[in-house]
C-alpha positions as CSV (number, residue, x, y, z in Angstrom):
1,X,24.4,-4.3,5.2
2,X,21.0,-4.2,5.6
3,X,18.7,-6.6,4.2
4,X,15.6,-5.3,2.9
5,X,12.2,-7.1,3.7
6,X,8.7,-7.4,1.5
7,X,6.2,-4.0,2.5
8,X,9.4,-1.7,3.1
9,X,9.6,1.7,1.6
10,X,13.2,2.5,0.9
11,X,15.3,5.6,0.4
12,X,18.7,6.2,-0.4
13,X,21.1,9.0,-0.9
14,X,24.7,9.0,-2.1
15,X,27.2,12.2,-1.5
16,X,30.5,12.7,-2.5
17,X,33.2,10.8,-0.3
18,X,36.2,10.0,-2.6
19,X,37.8,13.9,-2.0
20,X,39.6,14.5,1.4
21,X,38.4,15.8,4.2
22,X,34.9,13.7,4.4
23,X,33.4,13.9,7.9
24,X,33.2,11.1,10.2
25,X,31.3,12.5,13.0
26,X,27.9,11.2,12.8
27,X,26.7,14.8,14.3
28,X,26.9,15.8,10.5
29,X,24.9,13.2,9.4
30,X,22.0,12.7,12.0
31,X,20.5,15.9,13.3
32,X,18.3,15.3,16.2
33,X,15.1,16.6,14.6
34,X,14.6,15.9,11.0
35,X,10.7,17.9,9.9
36,X,8.3,15.6,11.9
37,X,11.1,13.2,13.2
38,X,13.2,13.0,16.4
39,X,15.9,10.7,17.1
40,X,17.9,9.7,20.5
41,X,21.6,10.8,19.5
42,X,23.7,9.1,22.0
43,X,25.6,11.6,24.5
44,X,28.0,9.2,25.7
45,X,29.8,8.3,23.0
46,X,33.9,10.1,23.3
47,X,35.0,8.7,20.2
48,X,32.5,9.4,17.3
49,X,34.6,7.5,14.9
50,X,33.8,4.3,16.8
51,X,30.2,3.7,16.0
52,X,30.9,3.2,12.1
53,X,30.7,-0.4,11.3
54,X,32.9,-1.7,8.8
55,X,30.6,-3.5,6.4
56,X,31.5,-5.6,3.4
57,X,30.8,-5.5,-0.4
58,X,28.2,-7.6,-2.4
59,X,29.6,-6.0,-5.8
60,X,32.1,-7.9,-7.2
61,X,35.9,-7.0,-7.3
62,X,35.9,-5.3,-3.8
63,X,36.3,-8.7,-2.1
64,X,38.6,-7.2,0.4
65,X,37.3,-3.8,0.6
66,X,35.0,-2.0,3.4
67,X,32.7,0.4,3.9
68,X,31.7,2.3,7.1
69,X,28.2,2.5,8.0
70,X,25.7,3.6,10.7
71,X,22.0,3.4,11.2
72,X,19.7,5.2,13.5
73,X,15.7,5.0,14.4
74,X,13.8,8.3,13.8
75,X,10.3,8.5,14.9
76,X,7.4,11.1,15.0
77,X,4.6,11.7,17.4
78,X,2.4,10.3,15.0
79,X,3.6,6.6,15.6
80,X,5.5,6.8,12.3
81,X,8.9,5.5,12.3
82,X,12.0,5.0,10.1
83,X,15.5,3.4,10.0
84,X,18.2,5.9,8.8
85,X,21.3,4.8,7.6
86,X,24.5,6.3,6.6
87,X,27.4,4.8,4.8
88,X,31.3,6.0,3.4
89,X,32.7,4.5,0.6
90,X,36.4,5.2,-0.6
91,X,35.6,5.8,-4.3
92,X,32.6,6.9,-5.8
93,X,32.7,4.2,-8.1
94,X,32.6,1.5,-5.2
95,X,29.6,3.5,-3.8
96,X,27.8,3.2,-7.7
97,X,28.8,-0.2,-8.0
98,X,27.1,-1.3,-4.5
99,X,23.8,1.0,-4.8
100,X,21.8,-2.0,-6.2
101,X,22.4,-3.8,-3.1
102,X,22.1,-1.0,-0.7
103,X,18.7,-0.2,-2.4
104,X,18.2,-3.8,-3.2
105,X,16.9,-2.9,-6.5
106,X,16.2,-5.2,-8.4
107,X,15.5,-7.7,-5.6
108,X,17.6,-10.4,-5.8
109,X,15.9,-13.4,-7.5
110,X,12.7,-11.7,-7.3
111,X,10.7,-9.0,-9.7
112,X,9.3,-7.6,-6.3
113,X,11.0,-4.4,-6.7
114,X,12.0,-3.5,-10.2
115,X,13.3,0.2,-11.7
116,X,10.4,2.5,-12.0
117,X,12.0,5.8,-12.7
118,X,15.9,6.6,-13.3
119,X,17.4,10.1,-14.3
120,X,20.3,12.3,-13.9
121,X,20.6,14.0,-10.2
122,X,21.1,17.8,-10.4
123,X,21.5,20.5,-7.7
124,X,19.3,23.3,-7.5
125,X,21.4,25.5,-10.2
126,X,21.0,22.7,-12.7
127,X,24.4,20.8,-12.6
128,X,24.6,17.8,-12.9
129,X,25.9,16.1,-10.1
130,X,24.9,12.2,-9.5
131,X,22.2,9.6,-10.2
132,X,18.7,9.2,-9.5
133,X,16.7,5.6,-9.3
134,X,13.4,5.1,-8.5
135,X,12.5,1.6,-7.6
136,X,8.9,0.2,-7.0
137,X,7.1,-3.3,-6.0
138,X,3.8,-4.3,-8.0
139,X,0.9,-2.0,-7.2
140,X,-1.9,-3.9,-5.0
141,X,-5.4,-3.7,-6.0
142,X,-5.7,-0.4,-4.1
143,X,-2.2,1.2,-6.2
144,X,-0.4,0.9,-2.8
145,X,3.4,-0.3,-3.4
146,X,6.7,-0.4,-1.8
147,X,9.2,2.5,-3.1
148,X,13.1,2.4,-3.3
149,X,14.4,5.9,-3.5
150,X,18.3,6.3,-4.4
151,X,20.3,9.3,-5.0
152,X,24.0,8.9,-5.8
153,X,26.5,11.7,-5.6
154,X,30.2,10.3,-5.0
155,X,30.6,8.0,-2.5
156,X,28.3,8.7,0.4
157,X,24.9,7.2,0.6
158,X,22.2,7.8,2.7
159,X,19.3,5.3,3.5
160,X,16.3,5.8,4.9
161,X,13.9,2.8,5.5
162,X,10.0,2.5,7.0
163,X,10.1,0.8,10.4
164,X,6.3,0.9,11.0
165,X,3.8,-0.5,8.6
166,X,1.7,2.7,9.1
167,X,4.3,4.8,7.9
168,X,3.4,6.4,4.5
169,X,5.9,6.7,1.9
170,X,5.2,10.9,1.7
171,X,6.5,10.8,5.0
172,X,9.6,9.2,4.2
173,X,9.9,11.4,1.0
174,X,9.3,14.6,3.2
175,X,12.3,13.2,5.3
176,X,14.8,13.1,3.0
177,X,13.8,16.4,1.5
178,X,14.8,18.4,4.8
179,X,17.6,16.5,6.0
180,X,20.5,19.4,5.6
181,X,22.7,17.5,3.3
182,X,20.5,17.3,0.6
183,X,19.4,20.8,0.9
184,X,20.9,22.0,-2.5
185,X,19.8,18.9,-4.2
186,X,17.0,19.2,-7.1
187,X,14.4,16.9,-5.5
188,X,11.5,17.8,-8.0
189,X,11.1,14.5,-9.2
190,X,10.6,13.0,-5.9
191,X,7.8,15.5,-5.5
192,X,6.1,14.3,-8.5
193,X,6.3,10.4,-7.2
194,X,4.6,11.8,-3.8
195,X,1.9,13.3,-5.9
196,X,1.4,10.2,-7.8
197,X,1.3,7.9,-4.7
198,X,-1.0,10.3,-3.4
199,X,-3.1,10.4,-6.2
200,X,-3.2,6.4,-6.3
201,X,-4.3,6.1,-2.3
202,X,-7.3,8.3,-2.7
203,X,-9.3,5.5,-3.3
204,X,-9.5,3.1,-0.6
205,X,-11.9,-0.2,0.6
206,X,-13.4,2.3,3.1
207,X,-13.9,5.3,0.5
208,X,-16.1,2.8,-1.5
209,X,-18.3,1.3,1.1
210,X,-19.1,4.6,2.7
211,X,-20.0,6.4,-0.7
212,X,-23.0,7.8,-0.7
213,X,-23.8,9.3,-4.3
214,X,-27.0,11.2,-5.7
215,X,-29.6,9.1,-7.3
216,X,-30.0,9.6,-10.9
217,X,-32.0,6.6,-11.9
218,X,-31.2,5.6,-15.7
219,X,-34.2,5.0,-17.9
220,X,-32.4,1.9,-19.2
221,X,-30.1,0.6,-16.4
222,X,-26.2,-0.8,-17.3
223,X,-22.7,-1.8,-16.4
224,X,-20.2,0.6,-17.3
225,X,-16.6,-1.1,-17.8
226,X,-15.1,-2.7,-15.0
227,X,-17.0,-4.1,-11.5
228,X,-16.4,-3.6,-8.2
229,X,-18.8,-5.3,-5.7
230,X,-19.8,-4.3,-2.2
231,X,-21.5,-7.7,-0.8
232,X,-21.4,-9.9,1.9
233,X,-20.1,-13.7,1.7
234,X,-22.8,-15.8,0.0
235,X,-24.7,-12.8,-1.8
236,X,-21.8,-12.1,-4.4
237,X,-23.7,-12.0,-8.0
238,X,-20.6,-10.4,-10.2
239,X,-18.8,-12.7,-12.4
240,X,-14.9,-12.9,-12.1
241,X,-14.6,-11.5,-15.8
242,X,-16.4,-8.1,-15.2
243,X,-14.6,-7.7,-11.8
244,X,-11.8,-4.8,-11.5
245,X,-8.4,-6.1,-11.3
246,X,-7.4,-3.0,-9.3
247,X,-9.0,0.4,-8.1
248,X,-8.2,2.3,-11.2
249,X,-10.2,0.2,-13.6
250,X,-13.4,0.8,-11.4
251,X,-16.1,2.6,-13.3
252,X,-19.3,0.6,-11.7
253,X,-19.9,-0.2,-8.4
254,X,-22.2,-2.9,-7.4
255,X,-23.7,-2.8,-3.7
256,X,-25.5,-5.7,-2.3
257,X,-27.2,-5.3,1.1
258,X,-29.5,-8.1,2.4
259,X,-30.6,-8.4,5.6
260,X,-33.7,-10.3,7.8
261,X,-37.4,-9.8,6.7
262,X,-40.8,-10.5,7.6
263,X,-41.4,-13.9,9.6
264,X,-42.7,-16.8,7.0
265,X,-43.7,-19.6,9.9
266,X,-41.8,-22.1,11.8
267,X,-39.3,-24.3,10.8
268,X,-39.0,-28.2,11.8
269,X,-35.1,-28.2,12.8
270,X,-34.5,-31.7,13.8
271,X,-37.5,-31.9,15.6
272,X,-37.8,-28.6,17.0
273,X,-39.6,-25.5,16.1
274,X,-38.0,-22.2,15.5
275,X,-39.0,-19.2,13.9
276,X,-38.5,-18.8,10.1
277,X,-37.6,-15.5,8.1
278,X,-37.9,-14.2,4.7
279,X,-34.8,-12.6,3.4
280,X,-34.6,-9.3,1.5
281,X,-31.8,-8.1,-0.7
282,X,-31.3,-4.4,-2.4
283,X,-29.0,-4.0,-5.3
284,X,-27.8,-0.5,-6.4
285,X,-25.8,-0.1,-9.3
286,X,-23.6,3.2,-9.0
287,X,-21.8,4.6,-12.4
288,X,-18.5,5.6,-10.7
289,X,-17.5,7.7,-13.2
290,X,-20.4,10.3,-12.5
291,X,-20.8,9.2,-9.5
292,X,-24.6,8.5,-9.1
293,X,-27.0,5.5,-8.3
294,X,-28.5,4.8,-12.0
295,X,-30.3,1.7,-10.8
296,X,-31.8,0.0,-7.7
297,X,-33.8,-3.4,-7.3
298,X,-35.6,-4.9,-4.2
299,X,-35.4,-9.0,-4.3
300,X,-36.8,-11.2,-1.7
301,X,-36.8,-15.1,-0.9
302,X,-39.2,-16.4,1.5
303,X,-38.6,-20.2,0.5
304,X,-36.7,-22.0,3.2
305,X,-34.7,-25.4,1.7
306,X,-36.3,-28.7,3.0
307,X,-32.9,-29.8,4.1
308,X,-30.8,-27.8,6.5
309,X,-27.5,-28.3,8.7
310,X,-27.9,-27.0,12.6
311,X,-25.3,-27.1,15.2
312,X,-26.5,-28.8,18.5
313,X,-25.6,-27.9,21.9
314,X,-26.3,-30.1,24.8
315,X,-28.7,-32.3,22.4
316,X,-30.9,-29.3,21.4
317,X,-30.5,-27.2,18.1
318,X,-28.5,-24.2,18.8
319,X,-30.2,-22.0,16.6
320,X,-32.8,-19.8,17.8
321,X,-34.2,-18.9,14.4
322,X,-33.7,-19.6,10.5
323,X,-33.4,-17.1,7.5
324,X,-34.3,-17.9,3.9
325,X,-30.7,-17.7,1.9
326,X,-30.2,-14.8,-0.4
327,X,-31.8,-14.6,-3.8
328,X,-28.8,-14.6,-5.1
329,X,-30.0,-16.3,-8.8
330,X,-32.6,-13.3,-9.5
331,X,-29.9,-10.9,-8.4
332,X,-27.7,-12.7,-11.0
333,X,-30.4,-12.9,-13.9
334,X,-31.1,-9.3,-13.3
335,X,-27.3,-8.4,-13.5
336,X,-26.9,-10.6,-16.5
337,X,-29.7,-8.9,-18.4
338,X,-27.8,-5.3,-17.9
339,X,-26.0,-3.8,-21.0
340,X,-22.2,-3.4,-20.9
341,X,-21.7,0.3,-21.7
């Protein structure tokens, strides 16, 4: 039994094994090349049936039963990799009852992985041949989640698990679709899941930071819907109640960019005088639904606090200059004055 860890994508498939004549030759299940993935097939094994491991059941009622399992690693040239597991059960009902344990869905004692889509599995002629189950974890802010794809047909199961964190869920789905053993399966549901995954992952932290929409200044600036803020620590101006809880909620982006400005004099730092500088900030409001910059405003602070804490080195103040704090209060006041659309 292979334990699934957090942040793993899992693909499980079951095939008919109850009828006689089921192959136990690993070569029938593990092609050397599957799409962009390749595996190193052992060539020294003279008795292929010895590759199978005997595994015990987690499902109740089968304490004395065992099923056969083999796992191999597949790797792609782009660095993606996955572990590929095949199991063979004596009866379809045994595979069906063990399925939730093979796919860890729902994951025991946690709500991390939950059923997402469930339907009848069909072949390409429309004939019902089994069961399809897609499970997923809760989305993170950017809409990313772990998926478990399960197909059951009789008593053979196939499982592919992401082995590298940069392996994409879409690569797992494509691996599954081009396996020779699934060539007659209607996997259009997985195409739909792949499209959903790709759609949710179009918005990333980098894509928002690098967004440079045209300037279309509104006569009366506003904040629309939920807000995503791009700002350095100490310059944030958006209240928690306005912040988007997921990328899908974002309708407004507030960018705060602060920099050192002109010199305003010298500051007495514990008896040492160091140059002091004003701090200027530009706030941009982007209507992400257009997208366009609908407001810009500059702020500046040239007041140095009367008391500041400085690090020391060899008995001297380590700072060679000081900057005025960002004018957060003024920026917050301006943001709070804008109407919510």
